[in-house]
C-alpha positions in Angstrom: 40.7 9.3 -20.6 44.5 9.4 -20.6 47.0 6.5 -20.1 50.8 6.5 -20.4 52.4 3.2 -21.2 49.4 1.4 -19.7 49.3 3.6 -16.5 46.1 5.6 -15.9 46.9 9.3 -15.7 43.4 10.8 -15.4 40.3 12.0 -17.2 39.8 15.3 -18.8 36.2 16.3 -18.1 36.4 20.1 -18.8 36.0 21.9 -22.1 39.0 23.6 -23.7 42.4 22.9 -25.2 45.0 21.0 -23.1 48.7 20.0 -23.6 49.5 16.4 -22.8 52.5 14.1 -23.2 52.7 13.1 -26.9 53.1 9.5 -25.8 49.8 9.6 -23.9 47.1 7.4 -25.3 43.7 9.1 -25.4 40.5 7.2 -25.2 37.1 8.9 -25.5 34.5 7.7 -23.0 31.0 9.3 -23.1 29.7 10.8 -19.9 26.3 11.4 -21.3 23.2 9.6 -19.9 22.4 6.3 -21.7 18.9 4.9 -22.1 18.5 1.1 -21.8 15.1 -0.2 -23.0 15.3 -3.7 -21.6 13.7 -6.6 -23.4 10.6 -8.4 -22.1 11.6 -11.2 -19.8 9.5 -14.2 -19.0 10.0 -15.1 -15.3 8.0 -16.4 -12.3 6.8 -14.1 -9.5 7.3 -15.0 -5.8 4.3 -17.4 -5.9 5.2 -19.1 -9.1 3.0 -17.4 -11.7 4.7 -16.9 -15.0 4.8 -13.2 -15.9 6.3 -10.9 -18.5 8.4 -7.9 -17.2 10.7 -5.3 -18.7 12.4 -2.1 -17.4 13.7 1.2 -18.7 17.0 2.2 -17.1 18.8 5.6 -17.4 22.5 5.3 -16.5 25.8 7.2 -17.0 29.5 6.7 -16.2 30.7 8.4 -13.1 34.2 6.8 -12.9 35.8 6.4 -16.3 38.8 4.4 -15.0 36.5 1.8 -13.4 34.3 1.6 -16.5 37.3 0.9 -18.7 39.6 -1.2 -16.5 37.3 -3.0 -14.0 35.1 -4.7 -16.5 35.7 -6.1 -20.0 32.8 -4.2 -21.7 30.9 -1.8 -19.6 27.9 -1.6 -22.0 27.5 -5.4 -22.1 28.0 -5.5 -18.3 25.1 -3.0 -17.8 22.9 -5.1 -20.1 23.6 -8.4 -18.3 23.4 -7.0 -14.8 20.2 -5.1 -15.5 18.5 -8.3 -16.7 19.7 -10.2 -13.6 18.4 -7.4 -11.4 14.9 -7.4 -13.1 14.7 -11.2 -12.8 15.6 -11.0 -9.1 13.0 -8.3 -8.5 10.3 -10.3 -10.2 11.1 -13.4 -8.1 10.9 -11.4 -4.9 7.3 -10.2 -5.1 3.9 -11.4 -6.3 2.2 -9.9 -9.4 -0.8 -8.8 -7.2 -2.5 -9.8 -4.0 -5.2 -12.0 -5.5 -3.5 -15.2 -4.4 -1.3 -13.7 -1.6 -3.5 -11.3 0.3 -0.8 -10.8 3.0 1.7 -9.3 0.5 2.6 -5.7 1.5 4.2 -5.0 -1.8 3.2 -6.3 -5.3 4.6 -5.7 -8.7 1.4 -4.2 -10.0 0.3 -2.2 -7.0 3.7 -1.0 -5.6 5.2 0.6 -8.7 7.0 3.4 -6.8 8.5 1.1 -4.2 9.4 -1.6 -6.8 11.2 1.0 -9.0 13.1 2.4 -6.0 14.3 -1.1 -5.0 15.3 -1.8 -8.6 17.3 1.4 -8.8 19.0 0.6 -5.5 19.9 -2.9 -6.6 21.2 -1.8 -9.9 23.5 0.8 -8.3 24.9 -1.9 -6.1 25.5 -4.2 -9.0 27.0 -1.5 -11.3 29.1 0.3 -8.8 32.0 -2.1 -9.6 32.1 -0.6 -13.2 31.9 3.0 -12.0 28.3 3.4 -13.4 25.5 5.3 -11.7 21.8 4.5 -12.3 19.8 7.7 -12.5 16.4 6.2 -12.9 14.8 2.7 -13.3 11.2 2.1 -14.1 9.1 -1.0 -15.0 8.0 -0.4 -18.5 6.0 -3.6 -19.1 4.2 -5.9 -16.7 1.7 -8.6 -17.6 0.8 -12.2 -17.0 2.3 -14.7 -19.4 -0.2 -15.5 -22.3 -0.8 -19.1 -21.1 -2.4 -17.9 -17.9 -3.6 -14.4 -18.8 -7.1 -15.5 -19.6 -7.5 -17.5 -16.4 -6.1 -14.7 -14.2 -8.5 -12.3 -16.0 -11.4 -14.5 -14.9 -10.1 -14.5 -11.4 -9.9 -10.7 -11.4 -13.4 -10.5 -12.8 -14.8 -12.9 -10.2 -13.1 -10.9 -7.4 -14.7 -7.7 -8.7 -18.1 -9.3 -8.9 -17.8 -10.6 -5.4 -16.8 -7.2 -4.1 -19.7 -5.5 -5.9 -22.2 -8.1 -4.6 -20.9 -7.7 -1.0 -21.4 -3.9 -1.3 -24.9 -4.4 -2.7 -25.9 -6.8 0.0 -24.6 -4.5 2.8 -26.6 -1.6 1.3 -29.7 -3.7 0.9 -29.6 -5.0 4.5 -29.3 -1.4 5.7 -32.2 -0.3 3.6 -34.4 -3.2 4.9 -33.5 -2.4 8.5 -34.3 1.3 7.9 -37.7 0.4 6.3 -38.7 -1.9 9.2 -37.7 0.7 11.8 -39.6 3.5 10.0 -42.8 1.3 9.8 -42.5 0.5 13.5 -41.8 4.1 14.6 -44.7 5.6 12.7 -47.1 2.8 13.5 -48.1 2.5 9.8 -48.7 -1.2 10.1 -48.0 -4.0 12.6 -46.3 -7.1 11.2 -45.7 -10.3 13.0 -42.4 -12.2 12.7 -43.6 -14.2 9.7 -44.7 -11.2 7.7 -41.5 -9.4 8.6 -39.5 -12.3 7.2 -41.6 -12.2 4.1 -41.1 -8.4 3.7 -37.4 -8.8 4.3 -37.2 -11.5 1.6 -39.1 -9.5 -0.9 -37.1 -6.3 -0.3 -33.8 -8.2 -0.6 -35.0 -9.7 -3.9 -35.9 -6.3 -5.2 -32.7 -4.6 -4.0 -30.2 -7.3 -4.9 -31.6 -8.5 -8.2 -29.9 -7.9 -11.5 -33.1 -7.3 -13.3 -36.2 -5.3 -12.6 -38.8 -7.1 -10.5 -42.5 -7.4 -11.6 -44.6 -6.7 -8.6 -47.6 -8.9 -7.7 -50.4 -6.9 -6.1 -52.3 -8.8 -3.3 -56.0 -7.7 -3.3 -56.9 -9.9 -0.4 -55.8 -9.8 3.2 -52.3 -10.0 4.5 -52.7 -13.7 5.2 -54.4 -14.8 1.9 
């Protein structure tokens, strides 16, 4: 980057040998891509849960004059604005939809959308310094240690409930099919009481966690 008595003359971006005014002050500014591995930040998500989040950002200078003259230190500017953008992003969405089922975007489930919004916000923040963000990705995302165990129990409970719901739906379908088949083929005629007993026994067998030991009735259906 070339300046003459404090006046910006331009930037040489091509390879080769050039003649310039001997009074020109030359300052090297790297146009290579930089990698910013952000530190882990402890923030609250949109519903108040403390989480840990960090991002990896790839950026480069597109306007050397803005990078040098518009801000005091463009590297420090990138670091501070990147941290502010990540904090704002974490405050805008819930970690997941366990507590907010209506959330369309979550930090854990909407990685692509979240990264796209982070990249857009960073470009808006860093445009003043002539810096372009090439890529921004969440590199670390987790609940804070003080609530991690509790949230793990909530996730496990949700998984168990979902599995139980699926098992019950399947068991009810199988019981219905068994009763219909017995009725269609006239294998045995059952009154309402015996149908209820059969349904109860089949549901116990199909929904139980452990194998069931059958009891064989050697008498009549009613004894």
